[in-house]
C-alpha positions in Angstrom: -0.2 0.5 0.0 1.3 3.0 -0.5 1.2 6.1 1.9 -0.7 9.3 1.2 1.6 12.3 2.1 -0.7 13.6 5.0 -2.1 16.4 3.2 -3.7 19.8 4.0 -7.4 20.2 5.5 -8.3 23.5 4.5 -10.9 25.6 3.8 -11.8 26.2 -0.2 -10.6 30.0 -0.1 -8.2 30.0 2.5 -4.2 29.1 1.9 -2.1 27.4 4.5 0.9 28.8 3.3 4.4 28.0 3.5 7.9 30.4 3.4 11.9 29.8 4.1 12.6 32.9 5.7 16.9 31.6 5.4 17.9 30.6 3.7 15.4 32.8 1.2 13.1 31.1 -0.1 11.6 31.6 -3.7 7.8 31.4 -3.9 8.6 31.6 -7.6 9.5 34.8 -7.7 12.8 35.9 -10.0 13.4 39.8 -9.5 9.6 40.9 -9.9 9.8 44.7 -8.6 5.6 44.0 -7.9 4.8 43.1 -4.4 3.0 40.2 -6.0 5.3 37.4 -7.6 5.1 37.8 -12.1 5.0 34.0 -12.2 3.0 31.4 -10.2 4.2 28.5 -12.2 8.2 29.5 -12.8 9.4 26.4 -11.0 7.1 24.5 -9.0 3.8 24.7 -7.6 3.8 26.5 -3.7 0.1 27.0 -3.9 1.3 29.6 -1.7 -0.2 33.4 -1.5 1.5 35.8 -4.3 3.4 38.1 -2.1 5.6 35.6 -0.9 9.2 35.3 -1.4 12.2 36.9 -1.9 13.9 38.0 -5.5 17.2 36.0 -6.2 20.3 35.9 -4.7 23.1 33.1 -4.6 25.2 32.2 -1.0 27.5 29.5 -0.5 28.2 27.2 2.6 30.9 25.4 3.6 31.0 21.0 4.4 29.9 20.7 8.0 28.7 24.2 8.6 25.8 24.7 10.7 23.2 26.6 8.6 19.6 27.6 10.5 16.7 26.7 8.3 13.6 28.6 9.3 10.2 29.1 7.9 6.9 30.0 8.5 4.1 27.9 8.3 0.3 29.8 8.3 -1.5 26.8 10.1 -1.0 24.9 13.1 1.3 22.3 13.6 2.5 20.1 16.4 -0.8 20.0 18.4 -4.1 18.9 17.8 -5.9 20.7 15.3 -4.7 18.9 12.4 -2.2 16.7 11.4 0.7 17.8 10.2 4.5 17.1 8.3 6.9 19.0 7.1 9.5 17.4 4.7 13.0 19.2 4.5 14.8 17.8 1.0 17.6 19.2 -1.5 19.2 18.3 -5.2 22.4 19.6 -6.8 21.9 19.3 -10.4 24.6 20.3 -13.1 21.9 22.3 -14.9 19.8 23.9 -11.9 20.0 27.2 -11.4 17.5 30.4 -11.2 17.9 31.5 -14.7 17.0 35.1 -16.3 13.4 35.3 -17.2 10.2 35.2 -15.4 8.9 32.8 -17.6 8.3 29.4 -17.3 10.7 26.5 -19.2 9.2 25.1 -22.1 8.3 21.5 -22.4 8.8 21.7 -26.4 12.7 21.4 -26.4 12.3 23.4 -30.0 11.6 26.5 -28.2 14.8 26.2 -26.2 18.6 27.2 -28.0 19.7 24.3 -29.7 16.6 22.7 -28.5 18.0 21.5 -25.6 15.8 23.3 -22.8 18.5 21.5 -20.0 20.8 23.8 -20.8 18.8 27.2 -22.1 20.0 29.2 -18.8 17.7 31.5 -19.5 15.0 29.8 -17.7 15.2 28.7 -14.3 15.2 25.0 -13.6 15.5 22.4 -10.8 14.3 19.4 -11.7 15.1 18.5 -15.8 13.5 18.0 -18.6 13.5 14.1 -18.9 12.5 13.9 -15.1 9.0 15.9 -16.3 9.1 14.1 -19.8 9.0 10.6 -17.9 6.1 12.1 -15.5 3.9 13.2 -17.8 3.7 9.6 -19.5 3.6 7.5 -16.5 0.6 5.7 -15.3 -0.9 7.5 -12.5 -0.8 5.6 -9.1 -4.6 4.6 -9.5 -4.4 3.4 -5.6 -4.1 7.3 -4.4 -7.5 9.3 -2.9 -8.9 11.4 -5.5 -12.2 12.2 -3.3 -15.0 13.4 -5.9 -12.3 15.0 -8.7 -12.4 14.7 -12.2 -8.8 14.5 -12.3 -9.1 14.1 -16.3 -5.9 11.5 -17.5 -4.6 9.2 -15.9 -0.8 10.1 -15.9 1.7 11.4 -13.0 1.4 14.7 -14.4 -2.5 14.7 -12.9 -3.6 14.5 -9.6 -6.1 15.0 -7.1 -4.9 18.7 -6.0 -3.6 19.1 -9.4 -7.0 17.1 -11.5 -5.6 19.8 -14.9 -2.6 19.1 -14.9 -1.1 22.7 -14.9 2.6 22.4 -15.7 5.0 24.2 -13.0 8.4 24.2 -14.0 9.8 20.7 -14.4 8.4 19.2 -11.4 6.3 16.0 -11.3 2.8 16.3 -9.7 2.6 13.3 -8.1 5.5 13.1 -6.3 5.1 16.8 -4.9 2.1 15.3 -3.7 2.7 12.0 -2.4 5.7 11.1 0.5 7.7 8.9 0.4 7.4 8.7 -3.4 7.9 5.5 -5.2 9.7 6.4 -8.5 13.5 8.0 -8.4 13.6 11.6 -7.7 16.6 14.1 -7.7 15.5 15.0 -4.0 17.1 14.2 -1.1 15.5 14.2 2.2 17.1 15.6 5.1 14.6 16.1 7.7 11.0 14.8 8.2 9.0 16.8 10.9 5.6 14.9 12.1 2.9 15.2 14.7 3.5 11.2 14.5 6.8 10.1 15.8 5.6 6.6 15.7 5.9 6.8 11.6 9.6 8.1 12.0 10.7 4.5 11.5 8.8 4.5 8.5 9.9 7.5 7.0 13.7 6.2 7.8 13.3 2.9 5.8 11.5 3.9 3.1 13.7 7.0 2.4 15.3 7.0 -0.8 18.7 8.1 0.5 18.5 4.3 1.9 16.1 2.4 -0.4 16.6 1.9 -4.2 13.4 2.7 -6.5 12.6 1.1 -9.7 11.5 1.9 -12.6 10.1 0.7 -16.5 12.8 0.6 -18.8 12.1 0.6 -22.5 14.7 1.2 -25.3 11.9 2.1 -27.6 10.1 4.4 -25.8 12.7 5.9 -24.1 14.3 6.7 -27.6 10.9 8.0 -29.6 10.3 10.0 -25.9 13.9 11.7 -26.7 13.3 12.3 -29.8 13.2 16.5 -30.6 11.2 15.8 -33.7 8.6 14.0 -32.5 5.0 14.6 -33.3 3.7 15.5 -29.7 0.4 15.8 -30.8 0.7 11.7 -31.4 -0.5 10.0 -28.3 2.0 8.0 -26.8 1.0 4.4 -24.3 1.4 5.4 -20.7 4.6 4.2 -18.9 3.5 1.0 -16.4 4.5 1.6 -12.6 4.5 -2.0 -11.7 7.6 -5.3 -12.7 4.2 -7.0 -14.1 2.9 -4.5 -16.2 6.5 -3.6 -17.1 7.5 -7.0 -18.6 4.2 -6.9 -20.3 5.0 -3.6 -22.1 5.6 -3.6 -25.8 6.3 -0.8 -27.7 5.7 -0.2 -31.0 3.0 -2.7 -30.8 3.9 -6.4 -32.5 7.6 -5.0 -32.0 8.6 -7.8 -29.7 10.4 -5.3 -27.8 9.4 -5.2 -24.1 10.0 -2.9 -21.4 12.4 -4.1 -18.7 12.1 -3.4 -15.0 15.2 -2.1 -13.3 16.3 -0.8 -10.2 17.6 2.7 -9.2 20.5 3.2 -6.8 20.0 4.7 -3.6 20.9 8.4 -2.8 23.5 6.5 -0.8 23.3 9.0 2.2 22.5 8.6 5.8 18.2 8.3 6.7 16.7 11.4 7.3 16.4 12.7 10.7 13.3 12.2 11.8 11.6 14.5 14.7 8.0 16.4 16.5 6.7 19.0 14.6 7.6 21.8 16.2 4.6 23.9 17.6 2.7 26.9 15.4 -1.0 28.3 16.0 -3.6 28.4 13.5 -3.9 31.7 11.1 -0.2 32.8 12.2 3.1 33.2 10.0 5.3 34.0 12.8 7.4 33.1 15.4 7.0 29.9 17.2 6.2 29.6 21.1 9.9 30.2 21.5 9.5 34.0 20.7 11.7 32.8 17.6 11.1 31.4 14.0 10.5 28.2 13.2 14.3 26.2 12.7 16.1 23.3 11.9 20.3 23.1 12.1 21.1 21.4 9.0 24.7 20.0 8.7 25.9 20.9 5.6 26.5 17.2 4.4 29.9 16.4 2.5 28.7 17.0 -1.1 30.4 20.1 -2.7 28.4 21.4 -5.7 27.9 24.7 -7.3 24.6 24.5 -7.9 22.2 23.4 -4.9 18.6 24.3 -4.0 16.7 23.2 -0.8 12.6 22.5 -0.8 10.0 22.1 2.1 6.6 20.7 2.0 4.0 21.5 4.6 1.4 19.1 5.0 -2.0 19.0 7.2 -4.7 17.0 7.2 -8.3 16.5 8.8 -9.3 13.8 11.1 -12.7 14.0 9.4 -11.1 10.7 7.6 -8.8 8.1 8.5 -4.7 8.4 7.9 -5.6 5.3 5.6 -8.1 6.3 3.2 -7.4 5.4 -0.6 -9.1 4.8 -3.6 -11.8 2.7 -2.1 -12.9 6.4 -0.9 -13.0 7.9 -4.5 -16.3 9.4 -5.9 -19.3 12.0 -5.6 -19.4 11.8 -2.4 -16.7 9.8 -0.9 -18.5 6.5 -0.3 -16.1 5.2 2.6 -15.4 8.3 4.3 -18.2 8.2 6.6 -18.6 11.5 8.5 -22.1 11.0 10.0 -20.0 8.5 12.1 -18.7 11.1 13.7 -21.4 12.9 15.3 -23.3 10.1 15.3 -26.0 9.7 12.5 -26.7 6.5 10.4 -25.8 7.0 6.8 -28.9 7.6 6.1 -29.6 9.9 8.1 -26.1 11.5 7.4 -26.7 11.9 3.5 -30.3 13.3 4.4 -28.5 16.3 6.9 -25.6 17.1 4.9 -23.0 14.8 6.3 -21.8 13.8 3.4 -18.1 14.8 2.0 -18.1 16.7 -0.9 -17.9 20.3 -2.4 -19.7 23.0 -0.1 -22.3 20.6 1.4 -25.5 22.1 3.4 -25.7 20.4 6.7 -28.4 20.7 9.1 -26.8 20.3 12.9 -30.7 21.2 14.7 -32.9 19.3 12.1 -35.0 18.1 14.8 -36.1 21.7 16.1 -36.5 23.7 12.9 -36.3 20.5 10.3 -35.2 21.9 7.0 -35.3 25.8 7.6 -31.9 26.0 9.1 -29.2 24.9 7.0 -25.2 26.0 7.7 -23.2 26.2 4.6 -19.6 24.8 4.9 -16.6 25.3 2.8 -15.7 22.7 1.6 -12.8 21.9 -1.0 -12.4 17.9 -1.2 -8.9 18.9 -3.3 -8.0 20.3 -0.8 -8.1 17.6 2.0 -5.3 16.7 2.4 -3.1 19.2 1.3 0.5 19.8 0.3 2.1 23.2 0.3 5.7 23.9 -0.8 8.3 26.9 -1.1 12.1 26.6 -2.3 15.1 28.5 -1.9 17.2 30.0 -4.6 19.9 28.1 -5.6 23.3 28.3 -3.9 26.4 26.4 -3.7 28.3 23.9 -0.8 32.0 24.6 -0.8 34.7 22.0 0.4 35.9 23.6 3.9 39.9 24.7 3.8 41.8 22.5 5.4 42.5 24.2 8.3 39.0 24.4 9.4 38.1 20.8 8.7 35.7 18.6 11.7 35.5 22.7 13.6 32.2 23.9 14.0 31.5 26.3 11.6 28.2 28.8 12.2 26.7 30.5 9.5 25.3 34.2 10.6 22.9 35.6 7.5 20.8 37.9 7.3 16.8 37.4 6.3 13.7 39.6 5.6 13.4 42.6 2.8 12.8 46.4 2.6 9.4 47.8 3.8 7.2 47.7 6.8 5.6 44.9 8.4 2.5 45.2 6.5 5.0 45.2 2.4 7.0 43.2 3.4 3.9 40.1 4.5 3.8 37.3 4.4 7.8 38.1 4.2 9.6 39.4 7.3 11.7 42.6 7.8 15.6 42.6 8.3 16.5 40.6 11.0 20.3 38.3 11.5 19.7 34.7 11.6 20.6 33.4 14.0 19.4 36.0 16.0 21.3 34.6 18.7 24.5 32.8 18.9 26.1 30.5 21.1 29.5 29.7 20.1 32.5 28.9 21.8 36.3 29.7 21.4 38.1 28.3 18.4 35.0 27.7 16.3 34.5 29.9 13.3 31.6 32.3 12.0 31.1 32.4 8.7 29.4 35.8 8.2 27.7 36.4 4.9 24.4 37.7 3.5 22.1 38.3 0.2 19.3 40.8 -0.9 18.1 42.6 -3.9 18.0 45.8 -5.6 14.8 45.3 -7.3 12.3 45.5 -4.3 9.0 47.8 -4.7 10.3 51.9 -4.8 7.4 52.8 -2.7 8.2 50.3 0.3 9.5 51.8 3.4 13.5 52.0 4.2 16.2 53.6 5.0 18.7 54.5 1.5 18.0 54.4 -1.7 14.9 53.2 -2.7 14.4 49.6 -3.3 17.4 48.8 -2.4 18.1 45.5 0.8 21.7 46.7 2.6 22.9 45.7 5.9 25.9 45.7 7.9 26.9 44.7 11.5 28.4 47.1 14.2 28.8 46.9 18.1 25.9 48.4 19.9 27.3 50.9 22.5 27.9 50.1 26.1 24.7 50.4 28.6 24.6 54.2 29.0 23.4 53.8 32.6 24.3 50.9 35.1 21.6 48.4 35.1 21.9 45.4 37.8 24.7 43.8 38.1 27.2 44.3 34.8 29.3 41.9 33.6 32.8 42.5 32.1 32.4 40.1 29.2 29.5 41.6 28.1 30.3 44.3 25.3 27.6 46.3 24.0 23.9 46.6 24.7 20.8 45.6 23.4 19.3 47.9 24.6 21.3 50.9 22.5 20.8 52.6 19.1 24.1 53.9 18.9 26.9 51.8 17.8 30.5 51.5 19.9 33.4 53.4 18.0 35.2 50.6 16.3 38.6 51.6 17.8 36.9 51.4 21.1 35.2 47.7 19.9 36.2 44.1 20.1 34.0 41.7 18.3 34.8 38.3 18.6 38.8 38.8 18.4 38.2 40.0 15.3 40.9 42.3 13.6 40.0 45.9 13.3 40.1 45.5 9.4 37.0 43.0 10.1 35.2 45.3 11.8 35.7 48.0 9.3 34.6 45.8 6.1 31.7 44.7 8.7 30.8 47.9 9.2 31.3 49.4 5.4 31.2 46.6 3.8 34.1 46.4 1.8 36.5 43.5 1.8 40.1 45.3 2.2 39.6 48.7 0.3 39.5 50.8 2.2 41.2 53.9 0.2 38.0 55.7 -0.3 37.4 59.5 0.8 34.1 58.8 1.7 31.5 55.9 2.2 27.8 57.0 1.1 26.0 56.5 5.2 23.2 54.2 3.7 25.6 52.6 1.9 24.1 52.5 -0.8 26.6 52.3 -3.2 27.6 48.4 -1.5 26.1 45.6 -3.5 23.6 43.8 -2.7 26.1 40.5 -1.5 28.2 40.7 1.8 30.9 37.9 2.7 33.5 38.6 5.4 34.0 34.7 4.8 35.1 32.5 7.8 36.9 33.6 10.6 37.7 31.9 14.1 36.5 33.3 17.0 39.5 34.2 19.7 37.7 35.7 22.4 35.0 34.9 25.0 32.1 37.1 25.8 28.4 38.4 25.1 28.3 40.5 22.0 25.5 42.8 21.1 25.5 44.3 17.5 23.2 46.0 15.1 22.7 47.3 11.3 22.7 51.0 11.3 21.1 51.4 8.2 18.0 49.6 8.9 17.9 49.5 12.7 15.2 52.0 13.3 13.5 52.5 17.0 10.0 52.2 17.2 9.9 50.6 13.3 11.6 48.4 13.0 15.3 46.5 14.9 17.9 44.4 13.1 19.9 43.7 16.4 21.6 40.3 16.6 23.7 38.4 19.6 26.6 36.3 19.7 27.6 34.5 22.7 30.8 32.6 23.2 32.0 30.7 26.1 35.4 29.7 26.7 36.3 26.2 26.6 37.6 24.5 29.9 40.8 23.1 27.9 41.5 25.8 25.3 45.1 25.8 23.5 45.6 28.3 20.8 48.2 28.0 18.2 51.3 30.4 19.0 50.0 31.8 21.8 50.2 30.9 25.3 48.2 28.9 27.0 46.4 30.1 30.6 47.7 28.7 33.2 45.2 26.9 36.1 47.4 27.3 39.5 45.8 28.6 42.1 46.7 32.4 41.3 44.5 31.8 37.9 42.0 30.4 39.5 41.0 33.0 42.5 41.9 35.3 39.2 39.2 34.0 37.5 37.2 34.2 40.8 38.0 37.4 41.4 36.7 38.9 38.0 33.8 37.3 38.0 32.9 38.6 41.2 33.4 41.4 39.8 35.5 43.0 43.0 37.8 44.8 40.7 37.0 47.1 38.3 40.6 48.1 37.5 42.3 44.5 37.9 39.2 43.5 34.9 40.3 46.3 33.0 43.6 45.5 33.0 43.1 41.0 32.4 41.0 41.7 29.8 43.1 44.3 28.1 46.0 42.0 28.1 44.5 39.1 26.4 42.9 41.3 23.8 46.7 42.6 23.1 48.1 39.1 23.1 45.2 38.0 20.1 45.3 40.7 17.9 49.6 40.3 18.2 48.9 36.8 17.0 46.6 38.1 14.8 48.5 40.5 13.5 51.9 38.5 13.2 49.8 35.9 11.1 48.3 38.3 8.4 51.7 40.1 8.5 49.7 43.5 8.6 51.5 44.9 11.9 52.2 48.1 10.6 48.6 49.1 9.9 47.0 47.5 12.9 49.3 47.9 16.3 48.6 46.1 19.3 47.5 48.9 20.8 44.4 49.6 18.6 42.1 47.7 20.1 42.5 48.6 23.6 39.6 49.2 26.1 38.2 51.9 26.9 39.7 54.3 29.1 42.9 52.7 29.8 45.8 51.5 28.0 48.9 49.4 29.0 51.6 52.6 28.7 49.0 53.9 32.0 49.8 51.0 33.6 53.1 50.6 33.5 54.4 54.0 32.2 55.8 52.7 29.3 56.5 54.5 26.4 55.7 53.9 23.0 55.4 55.2 19.7 52.1 55.4 17.3 52.6 52.4 15.3 54.2 50.1 16.7 53.9 47.3 19.1 54.9 46.4 22.3 58.6 45.9 23.4 59.2 41.9 23.3 60.0 41.6 27.0 56.6 44.1 28.3 54.9 41.2 26.2 54.6 38.8 28.9 52.2 35.1 29.2 48.7 36.0 30.7 49.3 34.2 34.4 52.7 36.2 34.3 51.0 39.5 34.1 48.3 38.0 36.6 51.2 37.1 39.3 52.8 40.2 38.6 49.8 42.6 39.0 48.7 40.9 42.5 52.1 40.8 44.1 52.5 43.6 47.0 55.9 44.8 45.1 53.7 45.4 41.8 51.1 47.5 44.1 54.0 49.2 46.2 56.0 50.1 42.7 53.5 51.8 40.8 51.3 54.4 42.2 47.9 53.0 41.6 46.3 56.7 43.0 47.6 58.4 39.9 46.5 55.6 37.4 42.9 56.3 39.1 43.2 60.0 38.5 43.9 58.8 35.0 41.0 57.0 34.8 38.7 59.5 36.5 40.2 62.1 34.2 38.7 60.2 31.3 36.0 59.3 32.7 32.7 61.1 29.9 29.5 60.3 32.7 30.6 61.2 36.5 28.8 58.5 37.7 31.0 56.1 36.4 33.8 57.9 38.2 31.8 57.6 41.6 31.6 54.1 41.1 35.6 53.9 39.9 36.7 55.3 43.1 34.5 53.4 45.2 35.7 50.2 43.5 39.1 51.4 43.5 38.8 52.1 47.5 37.4 48.9 48.0 40.7 47.3 46.3 42.9 49.1 48.1 41.2 48.1 51.7 41.4 44.5 50.7 
C-alpha cells in the first residue's frame, strides 16, 4: 500500500502557506519589482500567496557548517488541530539554476536554444526535462485517494490537488503531493517533522536516501521520448509502474520489444532525521512558541556542488477521515469516508442532513428543532482535504571547508527579510539576523554573509535608496546607565541604538580591518575618502568569509541602516564561551594554577574594576598580536589599536610607545605571569595606583561612572 502524504484539510478560500525565511525562499520569484510575484508557475507548485518570497540572491555554505533553516507556516503544526508533516529536502544538479527570465521553461524543446532546454540558461530549472517528460507519460498511481475530483488524465502529471494537470517548471505533480514517493527523484531527504513520531521508523526505512526505487525502462520508448522532432500530437502509451505491467509493455506494437524492470540505486546517504513537528498556531505566519521562528539546524553534508536548492513541503490533513483512506473512497460523494459516524448519525441520516464528504455541503445540525428551515453551508473543497504546500530556496553552492577548518564547528550568520514595513513585506519579514542568537566557543568559526535585492518595490518603506536591501554589523555601545550587576565580558548593550566606536570595540576577537569591513561593506578596500552613510553604493551581497572566534564574551550588535527604533529592529547577539581547556596556536596557554583560579573568581565576582580592565586588555593585546603576526599587518594595526576604553598599557606601567609600533617583546608577558605580577605586593607598591585611578577618572565621560570607579578602587585598596 502506498502512503498518502498527510495533506492539508483546509477551507476552500484559505491558503495554508509555507515560506522559507532562511535561506531566502523564492515562492517562484526571480527579480520582479511588484509585491506580487510575476509567475506562480515558474519552477514549482507552491499553492502559496502571490506576495510571498524573496528576489534572487546566491549564497554558499561550507561542508560541515551549521545552517539555521527558518520558515513560517500559516496554519498549526505540532498540535491537535490537524495532522501535520514537514519535509525538508535538497538537490544538486549541474544545470540547476535560477535563470534570467520570469517565463516558465518550455516543455517543447524546439523553443529552447539548440533544442536543449536543460542548457538554455535563460530559464530557471530544478528538475530536468527528462524527469518531467517521464512523469508526463508515466501511469498514474490508481491506488491514491482522489475523493470526488475529476482527474482529467491517467498520468503522474494529474492529481487530486492538480486535476487539470497544470505544469509548473519540470516538477512532477504526483511526486510533489505524495511522500515517500515510489519512483526515482533527484531530491535527497534532510529531515521529516511529524505529529506522529511513531511513523519515524517508516519514514527512515522508506527514504530514497537508503532504499532504491524501481522503474520501467523501455529502449524504444525512451528513444522516442528523446527525439526532439517527435510529433507531440501523437499519443503515446503510459509507462507502467509495476513490474508485471512493465514486462508486458510492448512498444511499438508487435515489435516483440518489452520493458525491463530496473532498480535505481538509493542516494547512498544516511536516513533523514525524524523529529516531532515544532508547534505553531493557526492563522499565523510568525514565530513559534519559543519567540523565535521555527527552525532546523542543518549540518551541510559533504557533497560539494556549485548548484543546489532546498525545498520544504508542508502537509496538513483533517481528522474527518482516517490516515489510511485510499482509492476505495473515490467518488462523489466519497463512499467510504463516513462523516455521519463522527457525529453519531446513521448513513441515511447523514445523507439527508448533508453530513457527506463533498464540495461545499449544507448541513442541518438542528434538524430536530427547525426541520429543513436551518441549513449551514460549509466551505469545503475535497481537493484540499489532504493538501501539500511548498517553497524552495534560490540556488546556492556547497564548498569544501578549508583544511585548517576541517572538523571544526562553523556557524553561518546570515540576514533574513527584505525592505519594507511589516505590512509591505508580509508574508516575508522585515530584516533580522539569522540566527538572531548564536552560542559558540572560542576556537570555532563563524561565516558571515548575506544577500539581498535592488529590485524591491520602490514605495516600500526603508532607509537609503528606494528598493534596495543593505545590511551591516557594528557593535552596540555600552550601557549608558548601570543596570543590575554588569558583566565585564558583555560587549555592547542590546538596549542602545548607537554603535560603539570601532577603535574602542572588540568583536569576537576579529582584527580591526574585519570590523571596518563589516561596518562599511568593503573587503580590504579602505582607500575611499567617503562612504555613503546608508551604504547605497555597496552591493546586495556581502561575504566576510569564515573567521576564527578567538575571544569569549557576549556581543550585542546592530545594523546601522535598518535599525529604526519604534519602526523596526535589526540586532543580534553572539555568546562565546571559553572552553575548559583552550590551546591556541602560537599563543600562550592560560595556566590553571591557584593564582589563575583565584583571579578568575575575582573577575567573575566583579570585585575589582581596574583589575578586570587590565586582564581583559592583556588578553586582547595578545590575541591581536597573534592575528597581526599571522596576517603580517603590524604596521597598519598595532597592538594598542584595540585597547579597551579608558585604559592603555602605557597608563598601567608608564611605558613609552610610538604610534604605529607594537609593544616591546619584554613587556608582552604571558597571561599568567601578568596576573601574578599585578597581584604581587611589589607591583602594587612600585606603581602609583592613585595616579592611575586619577587618569581613569579624568577620562570618564560620566560623573556617575567616575564615582563607581572610585568606589571600586577604594574597595580594592582596603582589601
